[in-house]
C-alpha positions as a Markdown table, in Angstrom:
| # | Residue | x | y | z |
|---|---|---|---|---|
| 1 | Lys | 70.4 | 46.8 | -80.6 |
| 2 | Leu | 67.7 | 48.0 | -83.1 |
| 3 | Leu | 70.3 | 50.2 | -84.9 |
| 4 | Thr | 72.7 | 47.2 | -85.1 |
| 5 | Leu | 70.1 | 44.9 | -86.6 |
| 6 | Val | 69.0 | 47.5 | -89.2 |
| 7 | Thr | 72.7 | 48.1 | -90.1 |
| 8 | Leu | 73.3 | 44.4 | -90.6 |
| 9 | Ala | 70.2 | 44.0 | -92.7 |
| 10 | Phe | 71.3 | 46.6 | -95.1 |
| 11 | Ile | 75.0 | 45.6 | -95.5 |
| 12 | Gly | 75.5 | 44.8 | -99.1 |
| 13 | Leu | 71.9 | 45.6 | -100.0 |
| 14 | Asn | 71.3 | 45.8 | -103.7 |
| 15 | Thr | 68.0 | 47.6 | -104.1 |
| 16 | Ala | 68.1 | 48.0 | -107.8 |
| 17 | Asn | 67.1 | 44.4 | -108.4 |
| 18 | Ala | 65.1 | 44.0 | -105.2 |
| 19 | Gln | 67.7 | 41.6 | -103.9 |
| 20 | Val | 69.4 | 41.4 | -100.6 |
| 21 | Gly | 73.0 | 40.5 | -100.0 |
| 22 | Ile | 74.5 | 40.1 | -96.6 |
| 23 | Gly | 78.3 | 40.1 | -96.7 |
| 24 | Thr | 78.2 | 40.8 | -100.4 |
| 25 | Thr | 77.3 | 43.7 | -102.7 |
| 26 | Asn | 76.6 | 41.5 | -105.7 |
| 27 | Pro | 74.0 | 38.8 | -104.8 |
| 28 | Asp | 73.5 | 36.1 | -107.3 |
| 29 | Ala | 70.8 | 37.0 | -109.9 |
| 30 | Ser | 68.8 | 33.9 | -109.0 |
| 31 | Ala | 68.6 | 34.7 | -105.3 |
| 32 | Gly | 66.4 | 37.1 | -103.4 |
| 33 | Leu | 68.7 | 36.8 | -100.5 |
| 34 | Glu | 72.4 | 35.8 | -100.5 |
| 35 | Val | 74.4 | 35.4 | -97.3 |
| 36 | Asn | 78.2 | 35.5 | -97.8 |
| 37 | Phe | 80.6 | 35.0 | -94.9 |
| 38 | Asn | 84.0 | 33.3 | -94.8 |
| 39 | Asp | 83.8 | 32.3 | -91.1 |
| 40 | Lys | 80.0 | 32.0 | -90.4 |
| 41 | Gly | 77.2 | 29.8 | -91.5 |
| 42 | Phe | 73.4 | 29.9 | -91.9 |
| 43 | Leu | 71.6 | 28.6 | -88.8 |
| 44 | Pro | 67.9 | 27.5 | -89.3 |
| 45 | Pro | 65.5 | 26.8 | -86.4 |
| 46 | Arg | 66.6 | 23.8 | -84.4 |
| 47 | Ile | 63.6 | 21.7 | -83.2 |
| 48 | Thr | 62.6 | 18.1 | -82.5 |
| 49 | Thr | 60.5 | 15.9 | -84.7 |
| 50 | Ala | 57.4 | 16.4 | -82.4 |
| 51 | Gln | 57.9 | 20.2 | -82.6 |
| 52 | Arg | 58.2 | 19.9 | -86.4 |
| 53 | Asp | 55.1 | 17.8 | -86.8 |
| 54 | Ala | 53.2 | 20.4 | -84.6 |
| 55 | Ile | 53.7 | 23.1 | -87.2 |
| 56 | Ser | 50.3 | 23.9 | -88.7 |
| 57 | Asn | 50.1 | 23.9 | -92.5 |
| 58 | Pro | 53.9 | 24.2 | -93.2 |
| 59 | Ala | 54.8 | 26.2 | -96.3 |
| 60 | Glu | 56.5 | 24.5 | -99.3 |
| 61 | Gly | 60.2 | 25.0 | -98.8 |
| 62 | Leu | 60.1 | 25.6 | -95.0 |
| 63 | Met | 63.4 | 24.6 | -93.5 |
| 64 | Ile | 64.4 | 23.4 | -90.1 |
| 65 | Tyr | 67.3 | 21.4 | -88.4 |
| 66 | Asn | 65.9 | 18.3 | -86.7 |
| 67 | Thr | 67.7 | 17.7 | -83.4 |
| 68 | Asp | 66.3 | 14.2 | -83.1 |
| 69 | Glu | 67.7 | 13.2 | -86.5 |
| 70 | Asn | 70.7 | 15.6 | -86.5 |
| 71 | Cys | 69.8 | 16.6 | -90.0 |
| 72 | Leu | 68.6 | 19.5 | -92.1 |
| 73 | Gln | 65.1 | 19.0 | -93.3 |
| 74 | Trp | 62.7 | 20.9 | -95.6 |
| 75 | Tyr | 59.0 | 20.7 | -96.5 |
| 76 | Asp | 58.0 | 19.9 | -100.0 |
| 77 | Asn | 55.0 | 18.3 | -101.8 |
| 78 | Asn | 53.2 | 17.5 | -98.5 |
| 79 | Gly | 56.2 | 15.8 | -96.9 |
| 80 | Trp | 59.4 | 16.4 | -95.0 |
| 81 | Tyr | 62.7 | 15.7 | -96.8 |
| 82 | Asp | 66.1 | 15.5 | -95.2 |
| 83 | Gly | 69.5 | 16.3 | -96.5 |
| 84 | Cys | 71.1 | 13.2 | -95.0 |
| 85 | Ser | 69.3 | 10.4 | -96.8 |
| 86 | Gly | 67.0 | 12.1 | -99.2 |
| 87 | Ala | 64.1 | 10.2 | -97.7 |
| 88 | Thr | 60.6 | 11.6 | -97.2 |
| 89 | Tyr | 58.6 | 11.3 | -94.0 |
| 90 | Pro | 55.1 | 9.7 | -93.9 |
| 91 | Phe | 52.3 | 12.1 | -94.5 |
| 92 | Val | 48.5 | 12.0 | -95.2 |
| 93 | Ala | 46.3 | 14.6 | -96.8 |
| 94 | Ser | 43.4 | 14.2 | -94.2 |
| 95 | Leu | 42.3 | 12.3 | -91.1 |
| 96 | Asp | 38.7 | 11.5 | -90.3 |
| 97 | Cys | 38.3 | 11.0 | -86.5 |
| 98 | Ala | 34.6 | 12.1 | -86.7 |
| 99 | Asn | 33.6 | 8.9 | -88.5 |
| 100 | Ser | 35.9 | 6.5 | -86.8 |
| 101 | Asn | 35.0 | 2.8 | -86.8 |
| 102 | Asn | 34.8 | 2.0 | -83.1 |
| 103 | Asn | 35.0 | -1.5 | -81.8 |
| 104 | Gly | 34.3 | -2.7 | -78.2 |
| 105 | Thr | 32.8 | -0.8 | -75.3 |
| 106 | Leu | 34.2 | 1.2 | -72.4 |
| 107 | Ala | 32.8 | 1.2 | -68.9 |
| 108 | Asn | 33.6 | 3.5 | -66.0 |
| 109 | Gly | 36.0 | 1.8 | -63.6 |
| 110 | Gln | 36.5 | -1.2 | -65.8 |
| 111 | Glu | 39.7 | -2.1 | -67.6 |
| 112 | Ala | 39.3 | -1.8 | -71.4 |
| 113 | Asn | 39.4 | -5.1 | -73.3 |
| 114 | Gly | 39.0 | -5.5 | -77.0 |
| 115 | Val | 38.5 | -1.8 | -77.6 |
| 116 | Asp | 39.9 | 0.0 | -80.7 |
| 117 | Ser | 39.2 | 2.7 | -83.2 |
| 118 | Glu | 40.0 | 2.8 | -86.9 |
| 119 | Ile | 40.6 | 6.2 | -88.3 |
| 120 | Ala | 40.4 | 6.6 | -92.1 |
| 121 | Tyr | 42.9 | 8.8 | -94.0 |
| 122 | Thr | 43.4 | 10.0 | -97.6 |
| 123 | Gly | 46.5 | 11.0 | -99.5 |
| 124 | Gly | 48.9 | 8.5 | -97.8 |
| 125 | Asn | 52.4 | 8.5 | -99.4 |
| 126 | Gly | 53.1 | 4.8 | -98.8 |
| 127 | Leu | 55.9 | 5.3 | -96.3 |
| 128 | Ser | 56.4 | 3.6 | -92.9 |
| 129 | Tyr | 55.5 | 5.4 | -89.7 |
| 130 | Ser | 56.6 | 5.0 | -86.1 |
| 131 | Gly | 54.2 | 3.8 | -83.4 |
| 132 | Gln | 52.7 | 6.3 | -81.0 |
| 133 | Thr | 50.7 | 6.5 | -77.7 |
| 134 | Val | 48.1 | 9.2 | -76.9 |
| 135 | Asn | 46.7 | 9.7 | -73.4 |
| 136 | Ser | 43.0 | 10.6 | -73.0 |
| 137 | Thr | 41.6 | 13.9 | -71.8 |
| 138 | Gly | 38.2 | 14.6 | -70.4 |
| 139 | Val | 37.7 | 11.1 | -69.2 |
| 140 | Thr | 41.2 | 10.2 | -68.1 |
| 141 | Gly | 42.9 | 6.9 | -67.5 |
| 142 | Leu | 43.0 | 5.7 | -71.1 |
| 143 | Thr | 45.7 | 5.4 | -73.7 |
| 144 | Ala | 45.3 | 5.0 | -77.5 |
| 145 | Thr | 48.2 | 3.1 | -79.0 |
| 146 | Leu | 49.1 | 2.9 | -82.7 |
| 147 | Ala | 51.6 | 0.1 | -83.7 |
| 148 | Pro | 54.3 | 0.9 | -86.2 |
| 149 | Gly | 53.2 | 0.3 | -89.8 |
| 150 | Thr | 53.2 | 1.6 | -93.4 |
| 151 | Leu | 50.8 | 4.0 | -95.0 |
| 152 | Ala | 48.9 | 3.1 | -98.0 |
| 153 | Thr | 49.4 | 5.1 | -101.2 |
| 154 | Gly | 46.1 | 7.0 | -101.2 |
| 155 | Glu | 43.3 | 5.9 | -98.9 |
| 156 | Gly | 43.7 | 3.7 | -95.8 |
| 157 | Ser | 43.1 | 3.5 | -92.1 |
| 158 | Leu | 45.0 | 3.6 | -88.8 |
| 159 | Thr | 43.9 | 1.4 | -85.9 |
| 160 | Tyr | 44.4 | 2.7 | -82.4 |
| 161 | Thr | 44.1 | 0.2 | -79.6 |
| 162 | Ile | 42.6 | 1.7 | -76.4 |
| 163 | Ser | 43.8 | 0.4 | -73.0 |
| 164 | Gly | 43.5 | 1.5 | -69.4 |
| 165 | Thr | 40.7 | 2.1 | -67.0 |
| 166 | Pro | 38.3 | 5.1 | -67.4 |
| 167 | Ala | 38.3 | 7.3 | -64.3 |
| 168 | Ser | 34.7 | 8.4 | -64.9 |
| 169 | Asp | 31.9 | 8.3 | -67.4 |
| 170 | Gly | 31.6 | 10.9 | -70.1 |
| 171 | Thr | 33.7 | 11.5 | -73.3 |
| 172 | Ala | 37.4 | 10.4 | -73.6 |
| 173 | Ser | 39.2 | 12.5 | -76.2 |
| 174 | Phe | 42.5 | 11.6 | -77.9 |
| 175 | Ala | 44.5 | 14.2 | -79.8 |
| 176 | Ile | 45.7 | 12.3 | -82.9 |
| 177 | Asn | 48.7 | 13.8 | -84.7 |
| 178 | Ile | 50.3 | 11.8 | -87.5 |
| 179 | Gly | 51.5 | 12.4 | -91.1 |
| 180 | Gly | 51.2 | 16.2 | -90.7 |
| 181 | Gln | 47.5 | 16.1 | -89.9 |
| 182 | Thr | 45.6 | 16.2 | -86.6 |
| 183 | Cys | 42.1 | 15.3 | -85.4 |
| 184 | Ser | 40.3 | 14.5 | -82.1 |
| 185 | Leu | 39.2 | 10.9 | -81.6 |
| 186 | Glu | 36.4 | 10.7 | -79.1 |
| 187 | Arg | 35.0 | 7.6 | -77.3 |
| 188 | Thr | 32.0 | 7.6 | -75.0 |
| 189 | Val | 32.3 | 6.0 | -71.6 |
| 190 | Pro | 28.7 | 5.2 | -70.4 |
| 191 | Pro | 27.8 | 5.3 | -66.8 |
| 192 | Pro | 27.8 | 2.0 | -64.8 |
| 193 | Thr | 24.4 | 0.4 | -64.7 |
| 194 | Val | 22.2 | -2.1 | -62.8 |
| 195 | Ile | 19.3 | -4.1 | -63.9 |
| 196 | Gly | 16.0 | -3.2 | -62.2 |
| 197 | Thr | 12.5 | -4.6 | -62.3 |
| 198 | Asn | 11.3 | -6.0 | -65.6 |
| 199 | Gly | 14.9 | -5.9 | -67.0 |
| 200 | Lys | 15.1 | -2.1 | -67.1 |
| 201 | Val | 18.6 | -0.7 | -67.1 |
| 202 | Trp | 19.3 | 2.1 | -64.6 |
| 203 | Met | 22.3 | 4.1 | -63.7 |
| 204 | Asp | 23.7 | 2.5 | -60.5 |
| 205 | Arg | 23.9 | 5.9 | -58.7 |
| 206 | Asn | 22.3 | 9.3 | -58.5 |
| 207 | Leu | 23.3 | 12.0 | -60.9 |
| 208 | Gly | 26.3 | 13.8 | -59.4 |
| 209 | Ala | 27.1 | 11.0 | -56.9 |
| 210 | Ser | 30.7 | 9.7 | -56.7 |
| 211 | Gln | 29.7 | 6.1 | -55.7 |
| 212 | Val | 26.9 | 3.6 | -55.3 |
| 213 | Ala | 25.3 | 3.9 | -51.9 |
| 214 | Gln | 26.9 | 1.8 | -49.2 |
| 215 | Asn | 24.1 | 2.5 | -46.9 |
| 216 | Ser | 20.9 | 4.6 | -46.9 |
| 217 | Thr | 22.7 | 7.7 | -45.5 |
| 218 | Asp | 26.0 | 7.4 | -47.5 |
| 219 | Gln | 26.7 | 11.1 | -48.2 |
| 220 | Ala | 29.0 | 10.2 | -51.2 |
| 221 | Ser | 26.0 | 8.6 | -52.9 |
| 222 | Tyr | 23.6 | 11.5 | -52.5 |
| 223 | Gly | 24.5 | 13.4 | -55.7 |
| 224 | Asp | 22.9 | 16.6 | -57.0 |
| 225 | Leu | 19.5 | 18.1 | -56.5 |
| 226 | Tyr | 17.7 | 19.3 | -59.6 |
| 227 | Gln | 14.8 | 21.6 | -60.2 |
| 228 | Trp | 12.3 | 19.8 | -62.4 |
| 229 | Gly | 12.9 | 20.5 | -66.1 |
| 230 | Arg | 16.2 | 22.3 | -65.7 |
| 231 | Ala | 19.4 | 21.4 | -67.6 |
| 232 | Ala | 22.6 | 20.4 | -65.8 |
| 233 | Asp | 24.0 | 24.0 | -65.7 |
| 234 | Gly | 25.4 | 24.0 | -62.2 |
| 235 | His | 22.2 | 24.9 | -60.3 |
| 236 | Glu | 22.0 | 21.3 | -59.2 |
| 237 | Asp | 25.1 | 21.6 | -57.0 |
| 238 | Arg | 23.9 | 21.4 | -53.4 |
| 239 | Asn | 25.7 | 24.6 | -52.6 |
| 240 | Ser | 24.9 | 26.6 | -55.8 |
| 241 | Thr | 24.1 | 30.3 | -55.5 |
| 242 | Lys | 20.4 | 31.2 | -55.2 |
| 243 | Tyr | 18.5 | 33.3 | -57.7 |
| 244 | Thr | 15.2 | 34.7 | -56.3 |
| 245 | Val | 12.1 | 35.4 | -58.4 |
| 246 | Val | 10.3 | 38.2 | -56.5 |
| 247 | Glu | 7.4 | 39.1 | -58.8 |
| 248 | Thr | 4.2 | 38.5 | -56.8 |
| 249 | Gly | 1.9 | 36.2 | -58.7 |
| 250 | Ser | 4.5 | 35.5 | -61.4 |
| 251 | Asp | 5.0 | 31.8 | -62.1 |
| 252 | Gly | 8.7 | 31.8 | -62.6 |
| 253 | Val | 11.4 | 33.1 | -64.9 |
| 254 | Ala | 10.7 | 34.1 | -68.5 |
| 255 | Asn | 12.3 | 31.1 | -70.3 |
| 256 | Phe | 13.8 | 27.7 | -69.9 |
| 257 | Asn | 16.8 | 28.2 | -72.1 |
| 258 | Ala | 19.9 | 26.3 | -70.7 |
| 259 | Ser | 22.2 | 29.3 | -71.2 |
| 260 | Gly | 22.3 | 33.1 | -71.7 |
| 261 | Asn | 20.3 | 34.0 | -68.5 |
| 262 | Asp | 21.0 | 35.8 | -65.3 |
| 263 | Trp | 19.9 | 32.6 | -63.4 |
| 264 | Asp | 22.3 | 30.2 | -65.2 |
| 265 | Gly | 23.9 | 27.9 | -62.7 |
| 266 | Lys | 21.8 | 29.3 | -59.9 |
| 267 | Phe | 19.0 | 27.7 | -57.8 |
| 268 | Ile | 15.8 | 29.6 | -58.6 |
| 269 | Thr | 13.9 | 30.2 | -55.3 |
| 270 | Arg | 10.2 | 31.3 | -55.2 |
| 271 | Asp | 9.7 | 33.6 | -52.2 |
| 272 | Ser | 6.3 | 34.7 | -53.6 |
| 273 | Gly | 4.8 | 31.3 | -52.9 |
| 274 | Ala | 4.5 | 30.2 | -56.5 |
| 275 | Asn | 5.5 | 26.6 | -57.3 |
| 276 | Asn | 7.5 | 26.7 | -60.5 |
| 277 | Trp | 10.9 | 28.1 | -61.4 |
| 278 | Val | 9.7 | 28.9 | -65.0 |
| 279 | Asn | 6.5 | 30.6 | -66.2 |
| 280 | Thr | 4.1 | 27.8 | -67.1 |
| 281 | Ser | 2.5 | 29.9 | -69.8 |
| 282 | Val | 5.7 | 29.5 | -71.9 |
| 283 | Ser | 5.2 | 26.9 | -74.6 |
| 284 | Gly | 7.0 | 23.6 | -74.1 |
| 285 | Val | 7.5 | 23.7 | -70.3 |
| 286 | Asp | 5.9 | 20.2 | -69.9 |
| 287 | Asn | 8.3 | 18.6 | -72.3 |
| 288 | Leu | 11.6 | 19.6 | -70.8 |
| 289 | Trp | 12.4 | 16.2 | -69.3 |
| 290 | Gln | 10.3 | 14.0 | -71.6 |
| 291 | Gly | 12.5 | 11.1 | -72.9 |
| 292 | Val | 16.1 | 11.2 | -74.2 |
| 293 | Ser | 15.2 | 14.1 | -76.5 |
| 294 | Gly | 13.7 | 16.2 | -73.7 |
| 295 | Thr | 14.8 | 19.8 | -74.2 |
| 296 | Asn | 16.8 | 19.9 | -70.9 |
| 297 | Asn | 17.4 | 16.2 | -70.3 |
| 298 | Pro | 20.2 | 16.2 | -67.7 |
| 299 | Cys | 21.0 | 12.5 | -68.1 |
| 300 | Pro | 24.0 | 11.0 | -70.0 |
| 301 | Asn | 23.6 | 10.2 | -73.7 |
| 302 | Gly | 21.0 | 7.4 | -74.2 |
| 303 | Phe | 19.5 | 7.8 | -70.7 |
| 304 | Arg | 16.4 | 9.7 | -69.5 |
| 305 | Leu | 14.3 | 10.3 | -66.4 |
| 306 | Pro | 11.9 | 7.5 | -65.5 |
| 307 | Thr | 8.1 | 8.1 | -65.8 |
| 308 | Glu | 5.9 | 7.8 | -62.7 |
| 309 | Ala | 4.8 | 4.4 | -63.9 |
| 310 | Glu | 8.4 | 3.1 | -64.1 |
| 311 | Trp | 9.1 | 4.4 | -60.6 |
| 312 | Asp | 6.0 | 2.7 | -59.3 |
| 313 | Thr | 7.0 | -0.6 | -60.9 |
| 314 | Glu | 10.3 | -0.4 | -59.1 |
| 315 | Arg | 8.7 | 0.6 | -55.8 |
| 316 | Ser | 6.3 | -2.4 | -56.0 |
| 317 | Ser | 9.3 | -4.8 | -55.9 |
| 318 | Trp | 10.8 | -3.4 | -52.7 |
| 319 | Ser | 11.1 | -5.7 | -49.7 |
| 320 | Ser | 9.4 | -3.0 | -47.6 |
| 321 | Tyr | 7.7 | 0.2 | -48.5 |
| 322 | Asn | 10.1 | 2.6 | -46.8 |
| 323 | Ala | 13.6 | 3.9 | -46.9 |
| 324 | Ala | 15.0 | 0.5 | -45.9 |
| 325 | Gly | 13.3 | -1.1 | -48.9 |
| 326 | Ala | 14.5 | 1.6 | -51.2 |
| 327 | Phe | 18.1 | 0.9 | -50.2 |
| 328 | Asp | 17.7 | -2.9 | -50.3 |
| 329 | Ser | 16.5 | -2.7 | -53.9 |
| 330 | Thr | 18.9 | -3.2 | -56.8 |
| 331 | Leu | 18.9 | 0.6 | -57.3 |
| 332 | Lys | 20.3 | 1.2 | -53.8 |
| 333 | Leu | 18.4 | 4.5 | -53.3 |
| 334 | Pro | 19.7 | 6.7 | -50.5 |
| 335 | Val | 17.8 | 9.3 | -48.4 |
| 336 | Ala | 19.5 | 12.2 | -50.2 |
| 337 | Gly | 17.1 | 14.9 | -48.9 |
| 338 | Arg | 15.9 | 18.0 | -50.9 |
| 339 | Arg | 16.5 | 21.7 | -51.5 |
| 340 | Ser | 13.6 | 24.0 | -50.5 |
| 341 | His | 11.9 | 25.8 | -53.4 |
| 342 | Ser | 11.3 | 28.8 | -51.2 |
| 343 | Thr | 14.6 | 29.2 | -49.4 |
| 344 | Gly | 17.1 | 27.2 | -51.4 |
| 345 | Gly | 18.2 | 25.6 | -48.2 |
| 346 | Leu | 19.0 | 21.9 | -47.8 |
| 347 | Asp | 16.3 | 20.0 | -45.9 |
| 348 | Ser | 15.6 | 16.4 | -44.7 |
| 349 | Val | 19.1 | 15.1 | -45.7 |
| 350 | Gly | 19.5 | 11.7 | -44.2 |
| 351 | Ser | 15.8 | 11.2 | -43.6 |
| 352 | Leu | 13.9 | 11.7 | -46.9 |
| 353 | Gly | 14.3 | 10.2 | -50.3 |
| 354 | Leu | 12.8 | 12.4 | -53.1 |
| 355 | Tyr | 13.3 | 11.5 | -56.7 |
| 356 | Trp | 11.9 | 13.2 | -59.8 |
| 357 | Ser | 9.9 | 11.4 | -62.5 |
| 358 | Ser | 9.4 | 12.9 | -66.0 |
| 359 | Thr | 5.6 | 12.9 | -65.5 |
| 360 | Val | 3.9 | 16.3 | -65.0 |
| 361 | Ser | 0.7 | 17.0 | -63.0 |
| 362 | Gly | -0.8 | 20.4 | -63.8 |
| 363 | Ala | 1.7 | 23.0 | -62.7 |
| 364 | Asp | 3.5 | 20.4 | -60.6 |
| 365 | Ala | 5.5 | 17.2 | -61.4 |
| 366 | Arg | 5.3 | 13.7 | -60.0 |
| 367 | Arg | 7.9 | 12.4 | -57.5 |
| 368 | Leu | 8.9 | 9.3 | -55.7 |
| 369 | Phe | 8.8 | 9.9 | -51.9 |
| 370 | Phe | 10.1 | 7.6 | -49.1 |
| 371 | Asn | 11.1 | 7.9 | -45.5 |
| 372 | Ser | 11.6 | 5.5 | -42.6 |
| 373 | Ser | 7.9 | 4.5 | -42.4 |
| 374 | Asn | 6.3 | 4.8 | -45.9 |
| 375 | Thr | 6.6 | 5.5 | -49.6 |
| 376 | Asn | 4.3 | 6.9 | -52.3 |
| 377 | Met | 4.1 | 8.7 | -55.6 |
| 378 | Asn | 2.8 | 12.3 | -55.4 |
| 379 | Ala | 3.0 | 15.7 | -57.1 |
| 380 | Phe | 4.9 | 18.7 | -55.8 |
| 381 | Phe | 6.4 | 22.0 | -56.9 |
| 382 | Arg | 8.8 | 21.9 | -59.9 |
| 383 | Ala | 11.0 | 24.6 | -58.2 |
| 384 | Ser | 12.0 | 22.0 | -55.5 |
| 385 | Gly | 15.4 | 20.4 | -55.7 |
| 386 | Tyr | 15.3 | 16.6 | -55.8 |
| 387 | Ser | 17.5 | 13.7 | -56.7 |
| 388 | Val | 17.6 | 12.3 | -60.3 |
| 389 | Arg | 18.2 | 8.6 | -61.2 |
| 390 | Cys | 18.5 | 8.0 | -64.9 |
| 391 | Leu | 17.1 | 5.1 | -66.9 |
| 392 | Lys | 18.5 | 3.8 | -70.2 |
| 393 | Asp | 16.1 | 4.4 | -73.0 |
């Protein structure tokens, strides 16, 4: 096969003028390549409009046969021309998804209403474009729809209407592809919230929980268990692998960086009896969960851990100072249990509620505690794994 291809490539080759002729020994002087057959034609790549538009940075003069239009097309002057009508196709020089003008808000589990995004462009060629729909990734369940219209000559904007129901909170991404340019439109879906005491806005469930607690021992509402001050790197999963710090007298691992460590995604246990997962002599260890700008704040964008005082205010409004009162509150706090700082094993699931605050106390951190008979605020080891309920800043 290779020999055949080489032979065909050199049939009629005129090397004196650096020209190639296939089927001829005398290619035209204006052509670098001339194909001459009496019973055959030239067959360019046959692709759809979508496949054509997915070509990144097409070269001037690039040629294809469009199977949607049944027409030969070529790229010239930032647009696609066809040999059937001589018309160009809509194009833009740039799209700016990063600075989109976003209207309306999205909410987890609620149908979008009055939500759209305007994406600015430059270098429009003034031609009409077809409508399009783009499904979301990341947070699924949403669709961005662009109605048919006409590009401005120069600068303009495209409005995508967003519909559907977000399947979760987080970031919904839409891969926009129009006029020969692409960009990623991103819309934030904040977590669902409830109003607590003094009008404070809280997440309606624990971090990592799939639903609001239906009762005090609703397992789907338990969520994850965080070591105080750690980022959401996977260690909070109730079944994450253990990482044991064995140095006697050492107060934990050497740094609190969220990545690049042997212990990333692992629950750090302290079999030497120390109480912290990170060495407290490291600068900044008390500021890891302080506010929305806390170094390792695990809460969604715009949310943070509550302070001890904020937890105490909520606790003072309960109908009873125990687990029943915690569940009867607007926060619907379940008894999600804990993960032992020394063994990494689950403990007291279904009987104790333990929730971190952002407040530190010496080498420890303050926590909300409740069981079937009482509740209080106290300090305990930062290496322990407790629930997190986030508060809007």
